[in-house]
C-alpha positions as CSV (number, residue, x, y, z in Angstrom):
1,M,138.3,56.1,141.1
2,S,137.2,54.0,138.2
3,I,138.5,50.7,136.4
4,L,140.9,51.1,133.6
5,Q,140.5,48.6,131.0
6,L,143.1,48.1,127.9
7,K,144.6,45.8,125.7
8,I,147.9,44.6,125.0
9,V,149.6,43.7,122.1
10,G,152.9,43.0,120.5
11,L,153.6,40.0,122.3
12,P,155.1,38.1,119.2
13,Y,157.7,40.8,118.8
14,S,158.8,40.6,122.5
15,K,162.5,39.8,122.8
16,D,162.1,39.3,126.5
17,L,160.0,36.4,125.9
18,N,162.2,34.3,123.6
19,G,159.6,33.0,121.4
20,Q,157.9,31.4,124.5
21,I,154.5,33.1,124.0
22,D,152.3,30.2,124.4
23,K,153.8,29.1,127.6
24,F,153.5,33.0,128.9
25,L,149.6,33.2,127.8
26,A,149.0,29.8,129.6
27,E,150.1,31.3,133.0
28,V,149.8,35.2,132.6
29,V,146.1,35.6,133.6
30,G,145.6,36.7,137.1
31,R,149.3,37.8,137.4
32,C,150.1,41.4,137.9
33,V,152.1,43.6,135.3
34,K,152.7,47.5,135.1
35,L,152.7,50.2,132.5
36,W,155.6,52.2,132.0
37,P,155.7,54.8,128.9
38,H,158.5,54.1,126.2
39,R,160.0,57.7,125.7
40,G,162.4,56.5,123.2
41,N,159.9,54.9,120.9
42,D,160.9,55.8,117.4
43,N,157.3,55.3,115.9
44,D,155.2,56.7,118.6
45,K,156.3,58.9,121.2
46,H,153.1,58.1,123.2
47,A,153.7,54.4,123.3
48,I,153.6,52.5,126.7
49,R,155.3,49.4,127.5
50,V,154.2,46.6,129.7
51,Y,156.5,44.6,132.2
52,D,155.6,41.6,133.7
53,W,156.3,40.2,137.3
54,L,160.2,39.3,136.0
55,D,160.6,42.9,134.7
56,R,160.3,41.5,131.2
57,C,158.8,43.8,128.5
58,V,156.2,41.6,127.3
59,G,154.0,43.8,125.0
60,Y,152.5,47.3,124.6
61,V,149.3,48.9,125.1
62,A,147.2,48.9,121.9
63,S,147.5,52.3,120.2
64,S,143.7,52.8,120.6
65,D,143.8,52.7,124.2
66,L,146.6,54.9,124.7
67,P,144.5,58.3,125.3
68,Y,143.0,56.3,128.1
69,A,146.0,54.9,129.5
70,W,147.9,58.4,129.5
71,W,144.8,60.0,131.0
72,A,145.0,57.5,133.9
73,L,148.7,58.3,134.4
74,H,147.7,61.9,134.6
75,C,145.0,61.3,137.0
76,C,147.0,59.1,139.3
77,G,150.0,61.4,139.5
78,K,152.5,58.2,139.2
79,P,155.1,57.1,136.6
80,T,153.6,53.8,136.4
81,I,150.1,51.9,136.7
82,K,150.0,48.6,138.3
83,G,147.1,46.1,137.3
84,E,146.3,42.5,136.5
85,I,145.8,40.4,133.3
86,V,142.3,39.4,133.2
87,A,142.2,37.5,130.1
88,A,144.5,36.2,127.5
89,D,143.6,35.6,123.6
90,T,145.6,32.6,122.5
91,E,144.4,32.8,118.9
92,H,145.5,36.6,118.3
93,K,148.4,36.6,120.9
94,C,147.1,39.7,123.1
95,L,146.2,40.3,126.5
96,Y,143.6,42.2,128.6
97,F,144.5,44.5,131.3
98,E,142.5,45.9,134.3
99,A,143.7,48.4,136.9
100,I,141.6,50.3,139.8
101,V,143.3,53.8,139.4
102,E,142.5,56.4,141.8
103,G,141.2,59.8,140.4
104,Y,140.8,58.1,136.9
105,D,137.3,59.1,135.4
106,G,137.2,57.1,132.4
107,Q,138.1,60.1,130.0
108,K,141.1,60.1,127.5
109,A,143.9,62.4,126.8
110,D,144.3,64.4,123.6
111,L,147.5,63.0,122.5
112,Y,147.2,63.7,118.8
113,P,145.8,67.2,118.2
114,Q,144.5,67.6,114.7
115,Q,144.7,71.2,114.1
116,P,148.5,71.7,113.4
117,F,148.0,69.3,110.4
118,L,144.8,70.8,109.4
119,D,146.4,74.4,109.5
120,W,149.5,73.3,107.3
121,K,149.4,75.2,103.7
122,Y,150.0,73.3,100.6
123,S,150.0,74.9,97.0
124,G,151.2,72.1,94.9
125,P,149.8,69.3,92.6
126,V,147.5,66.5,94.3
127,L,147.8,62.9,93.3
128,R,144.7,61.4,92.1
129,I,143.0,59.2,94.7
130,T,143.9,55.5,94.2
131,D,141.5,52.8,93.4
132,E,141.9,51.1,96.8
133,L,141.3,54.3,98.8
134,D,138.3,55.4,96.6
135,H,137.1,51.9,97.2
136,L,137.4,52.4,101.0
137,Q,135.5,55.4,100.9
138,Y,132.8,53.9,99.2
139,M,132.6,51.0,101.5
140,M,132.6,53.4,104.5
141,T,129.4,55.2,103.0
142,D,127.7,51.7,102.2
143,I,128.2,50.4,105.8
144,D,126.7,53.5,107.3
145,E,123.7,53.2,104.9
146,R,123.1,49.5,105.8
147,L,123.4,50.2,109.5
148,N,120.7,52.7,109.0
149,E,118.4,50.4,107.6
150,Q,119.0,47.7,110.2
151,S,115.6,47.5,111.7
152,T,114.7,46.2,108.2
153,W,117.1,43.6,107.6
154,T,116.3,40.0,106.4
155,D,118.8,37.1,107.2
156,T,120.5,37.6,104.0
157,D,120.9,41.4,104.5
158,K,122.5,40.3,107.8
159,A,124.8,38.0,106.4
160,C,125.9,40.3,103.4
161,F,126.6,43.1,106.1
162,E,128.8,40.7,108.1
163,R,130.6,39.8,105.1
164,V,131.1,43.4,104.0
165,V,132.4,44.5,107.4
166,D,135.1,41.5,107.5
167,D,136.2,42.6,104.2
168,F,136.4,46.4,105.0
169,A,138.3,45.5,108.2
170,Q,141.0,43.7,106.2
171,K,141.4,46.4,103.3
172,S,141.1,49.2,105.8
173,K,144.6,49.0,106.9
174,L,145.7,50.5,103.5
175,D,144.2,54.0,105.1
176,I,146.6,55.0,107.7
177,S,144.7,58.3,108.5
178,S,143.4,59.4,111.8
179,D,139.8,59.4,110.0
180,M,140.1,55.8,109.4
181,Q,141.2,54.9,112.8
182,A,138.4,57.2,114.2
183,Y,135.9,55.5,111.7
184,R,137.0,52.0,112.9
185,E,136.5,52.9,116.6
186,R,132.9,54.3,115.8
187,L,132.0,51.4,113.7
188,A,132.8,48.9,116.4
189,A,131.0,50.8,118.7
190,R,128.0,50.9,116.7
191,I,128.0,47.1,115.8
192,Q,128.8,46.0,119.4
193,K,125.2,47.5,120.2
194,L,123.9,45.1,117.7
195,N,121.9,42.0,118.7
196,M,124.0,39.8,116.2
197,D,125.7,36.4,117.0
198,A,128.7,37.8,114.9
199,S,129.0,41.2,116.8
200,A,131.9,40.4,119.0
201,K,133.6,38.7,116.0
202,L,133.3,41.8,113.9
203,V,134.1,44.3,116.6
204,G,137.5,42.1,117.4
205,K,138.6,42.4,113.4
206,L,137.7,46.1,113.5
207,R,139.9,46.4,116.6
208,R,142.7,44.3,115.6
209,A,143.0,46.1,112.0
210,S,144.8,49.1,114.0
211,A,147.4,46.6,115.2
212,H,147.7,45.1,111.7
213,T,148.3,48.4,110.3
214,G,150.9,49.4,112.7
215,R,152.8,46.2,111.9
216,E,152.8,46.5,108.2
217,T,153.8,50.2,108.2
218,A,157.4,49.1,109.1
219,A,157.5,46.2,106.5
220,G,154.6,44.8,104.5
221,E,151.9,45.6,102.3
222,V,151.0,49.1,103.9
223,Y,154.5,50.1,104.0
224,D,154.9,49.1,100.1
225,Y,151.6,50.7,99.2
226,W,152.6,54.2,100.7
227,M,156.0,54.1,99.3
228,Q,154.9,53.2,96.0
229,L,152.7,56.5,95.9
230,V,155.8,58.6,96.1
231,S,158.0,56.6,93.5
232,C,155.5,54.7,91.0
233,A,155.6,56.4,87.5
234,E,152.1,55.4,86.9
235,T,150.9,56.8,90.0
236,R,152.2,60.1,89.8
237,K,152.4,60.7,85.8
238,H,149.5,63.3,85.8
239,L,151.5,65.6,88.4
240,M,153.6,66.7,85.3
241,V,150.2,68.0,83.6
242,N,150.6,71.9,84.1
243,H,153.7,71.3,86.2
244,S,155.1,74.7,85.1
245,R,152.6,76.4,87.4
246,Y,154.3,75.1,90.5
247,D,157.7,76.1,92.0
248,V,159.6,73.2,93.3
249,G,161.5,75.2,95.7
250,K,158.6,76.7,97.2
251,I,156.9,73.1,97.6
252,E,160.0,71.8,99.3
253,S,159.9,74.6,101.6
254,E,156.2,74.0,102.5
255,L,156.9,70.3,103.0
256,K,159.6,71.6,105.6
257,L,157.0,73.1,107.5
258,F,154.8,69.8,107.8
259,P,154.3,69.1,111.7
260,E,156.3,66.8,113.7
261,T,159.5,67.1,111.4
262,M,157.7,64.4,108.8
263,Y,159.9,65.8,105.8
264,E,163.1,65.5,108.0
265,D,161.7,61.6,108.7
266,W,161.1,61.3,104.8
267,V,165.1,62.6,103.9
268,E,166.8,60.7,106.7
269,N,165.0,57.6,107.4
270,R,162.5,56.2,105.0
271,S,162.3,53.0,106.7
272,L,160.4,54.4,109.5
273,F,158.2,57.3,107.6
274,V,155.3,55.4,107.1
275,S,155.1,54.3,110.7
276,R,155.6,57.5,111.9
277,M,152.8,59.0,109.5
278,Y,150.3,56.2,111.0
279,Y,151.4,56.8,114.7
280,Q,151.0,60.6,114.4
281,R,147.3,60.3,113.6
282,I,147.2,62.9,110.7
283,P,143.8,63.6,108.9
284,R,143.6,62.1,105.8
285,T,143.7,65.2,103.6
286,A,147.0,66.5,105.3
287,I,148.4,63.2,104.5
288,W,147.3,63.1,100.9
289,N,148.7,66.8,100.1
290,F,151.9,65.8,102.0
291,I,152.3,62.7,100.1
292,S,151.3,64.6,96.8
293,G,154.1,67.1,97.7
294,L,156.6,64.4,98.3
295,A,156.0,62.7,95.0
296,F,156.3,66.0,92.8
297,V,159.5,67.2,94.3
298,E,160.9,63.7,93.9
299,L,159.8,63.4,90.5
300,M,161.2,66.9,89.4
301,K,164.4,66.2,91.1
302,N,164.7,62.8,89.4
303,R,164.4,64.2,86.0
304,L,167.5,66.4,86.8
305,D,169.5,63.4,88.0
306,R,168.8,61.4,85.0
307,N,170.4,64.3,83.2
308,A,173.5,64.4,85.2
309,H,175.6,63.5,82.1
310,L,174.9,67.0,80.6
311,S,177.2,69.9,80.9
312,P,176.2,72.5,83.3
313,K,174.6,74.8,80.7
314,E,172.5,71.9,79.6
315,L,171.7,71.1,83.0
316,V,170.4,74.5,83.7
317,D,168.4,74.7,80.4
318,T,167.0,71.5,81.5
319,A,166.0,73.0,84.5
320,L,164.7,76.0,82.9
321,S,162.3,74.0,80.9
322,M,161.0,72.1,83.9
323,E,160.5,75.4,85.5
324,I,162.8,74.6,88.4
325,S,163.5,78.1,90.2
326,V,166.7,80.0,89.4
327,M,168.5,79.3,92.6
328,Q,167.5,75.7,92.5
329,A,169.4,75.3,89.1
330,T,172.3,77.3,90.2
331,E,172.5,75.1,93.6
332,T,172.5,71.8,91.3
333,V,175.3,73.2,88.8
334,L,177.3,74.6,91.7
335,S,177.1,71.0,93.3
336,R,178.5,69.4,90.0
337,I,181.4,72.0,90.3
338,N,182.1,71.3,93.8
339,D,182.4,67.4,93.2
340,K,185.0,68.1,90.6
341,R,186.9,70.9,92.7
342,G,187.3,68.8,95.9
343,H,184.5,70.2,97.8
344,A,186.0,73.9,97.3
345,F,182.4,75.3,97.5
346,D,181.0,73.5,100.5
347,A,180.3,76.9,102.7
348,E,179.1,78.5,99.4
349,L,176.6,76.1,98.7
350,A,175.3,76.3,102.2
351,L,175.0,79.7,102.0
352,L,173.2,79.7,98.7
353,R,170.7,77.1,100.1
354,K,170.0,79.4,103.2
355,A,169.5,82.2,100.5
356,K,167.2,80.1,98.3
357,D,165.1,79.1,101.5
358,A,164.8,82.8,102.5
359,K,164.2,83.9,99.1
360,V,166.7,86.8,99.5
361,A,168.8,85.8,96.6
362,S,168.9,87.7,93.1
363,E,167.2,86.2,90.2
364,A,168.6,85.9,86.9
365,E,168.3,84.4,83.7
366,P,169.3,80.6,84.2
367,R,170.8,80.2,80.5
368,R,173.1,82.9,81.5
369,I,174.0,81.3,84.6
370,G,174.6,78.1,82.7
371,Q,177.0,80.0,80.2
372,V,179.0,81.2,82.8
373,I,179.6,78.2,84.9
374,N,180.0,76.1,81.6
375,R,183.6,77.4,81.8
376,Q,184.1,76.1,85.2
377,N,187.7,74.9,84.1
378,N,188.7,78.3,83.0
379,I,187.5,80.0,86.3
380,G,190.7,81.3,88.2
381,D,189.6,83.7,90.7
382,L,187.8,81.3,93.2
383,T,188.4,84.1,96.0
384,G,186.3,86.4,94.1
385,M,183.6,84.1,92.9
386,K,183.3,83.0,96.6
387,A,182.8,86.6,97.7
388,L,180.0,87.3,95.1
389,L,178.4,84.0,96.2
390,K,178.4,85.2,100.0
391,S,176.8,88.5,98.9
392,N,174.0,86.4,97.2
393,D,174.5,88.4,94.1
394,V,174.1,86.2,91.1
395,R,173.7,88.9,88.6
396,K,177.2,90.3,89.6
397,L,178.6,86.9,89.3
398,L,177.3,86.7,85.8
399,E,178.5,90.1,84.7
400,I,182.2,89.5,85.8
401,Y,182.7,86.0,84.5
402,E,181.0,86.3,81.2
């Protein structure tokens, strides 16, 4: 049996408190609350809600404390844990929770396995590291070196260290990787052991940095930063260097295999995408490769979209010059025909995409496909064309309709 200690955050976002946060903070210390897993959370499937004595959801267990909370739930074998609020931080609007949990041994659950992300394979181009993230890498190295020299610090050295860590805590929110979250936790633990007047203040800032990051992944500087990496022309322009070496279709297939259906999140709900990446605690290398792949695929697709006014043949010629695969070019052109013919080719497009993903379709010269489909208004035998599409034999289609 051991004491479970957790930080409770998110009070300002509680709908049940109706904005009466200060009043709640004034009366909460010494009161009992309960932990309850939030199974339907869109951002973090491991989120745990906190309910007060009136059954109001007043906040959430801090993400850094979730592994301890889940292990305690596992140890006690109960669906909820009852405990007491022992302190309230009125400045930062958070609470501190304690509970004696039967069977709990102070360990933590492995909620975020890293290996599936590390095992993911990516063969596409990689974005250059940004100045902001490169500076954070330097600051981490510099902070560690300063700590290793702590025994020789002068008062000036100590003051400079405090200022650097304070600055780092603010800037580190841009790095949403599991590496950064783990580093902040390690740094906070090291600073806590130092005999400095500012230790508690610095530790608090480092631990609050995770909460700040989480908030801004849905809307704010962090969300804007990562979305811009994918969309900004300046950021991704060097991806076009030697772009002909890469198969866009293959890279998109690799993105679809990224763990935790992150590619589907990108396609279907971009407003939650950055939050999902953060709360999945993904290694930095995997995040960077994944974002690079998204930027490259978006860039190549946008180039095709900008040529939407071209004829089908010109479209395919453009695709060829961009080294887009034959099947992807065919899909693009058939989609254009489909729109003009009242979605006559919906089923065939689905088959074509399936064939492209499975890499079983015949490969043919894109310009020849363009020459055939350019006569789209003269194609009378839709049944015959559909049959050939079902067989995935693009070459026979060319022979018949040329």
